[in-house]
Structures are given as C-alpha cells and as structure tokens.
C-alpha positions, 0 to 999 in steps of 0.5 A, a space after each residue: 500499499 506504500 504507494 497508494 495515496 488514500 483519503 485520511 478516513 479510507 485510511 483510518 478504516 484500513 489500518 483498523 481493519 489491519 490492526 483488529 481494532 473494531 472501535 477505531 473502524 466504528 470510529 472511522 464512520 459519520 453516526 448515520 454511516 454504514 457498509 454495505 457488502 454485496 447489497 446487506 447494509 449494517 448502518 449507524 454504529 451498531 450496524 458497523 460493528 456488527 459487519 466488522 465482528 462478522 465479516 472483517 475484524 472478527 474473521 481475523 481479515 487483512 485488507 491491502 490496497 492495490 489501487 485506488 482513485 478519488 473523484 471529490 468526496 468518493 474513493 473506489 479502490 481495488 482491495 486484496 482480502 484474507 479472512 476467514 470468511 472470503 480471500 481474493 480481491 474486490 472492489 471497494 467504493 468509500 464516500 467521505 463526509 468531512 473527516 469520516 466515512 459516510 459509507 463503504 461499499 463492496 459491490 457485487 462481482 460479476 
C-alpha cells in the first residue's frame, strides 16, 4: 500500500481492520454511516460494529489496497482481502463526509 494514496478516513478504516481495532473501525464512520457488502447494508454504529465482527475484524481479516482513485468525496479502490470468510480481490467504494466515512460499499462481483 506504500505507493497508494488514500484519503485519511479511508486509511483510518483500512488501518483499523489490519490492527484488529473494532472501536477505531466504528469510529471511522459518521453516526449514520454504513457498510454495504454485496447489497447487505449494516448502518449506524451498531450495524458497522456487527459487520466488523462478522465479516472483517472478527474473521481475522487483512486488507491490502492495490489501487485507488479519488474523485471529489468518492474513492474507488481495488483491494486484496484475506480472512476466514473470504479470500481474494474485490472493489470498494468509499464516500467521505468531513473527516469520517459516510459509507463503504463492496459491490457484487460480475
């Protein structure tokens, strides 16, 4: 990830996953922020924490950002993911609001 530049809120979320820090992960989002993983939406602090527990930090996930492109408040990334739930590459879309994430979306792969 050393040559990939990420907006600070995106970097904070990625670092929180890799540090297995659920509180930092939840804190990276706005109070009404959400994770949408293949269409399943987990919203607000409780929903974001639930996703972190079931699909990310609780599953021992490691996230490696392979590429990133930011346009305004939206950053699209390609990332590698290794966990007990999923291993492989995916796309991710972040929407930044101020110094937090409004959303992190993992769209269904085609």
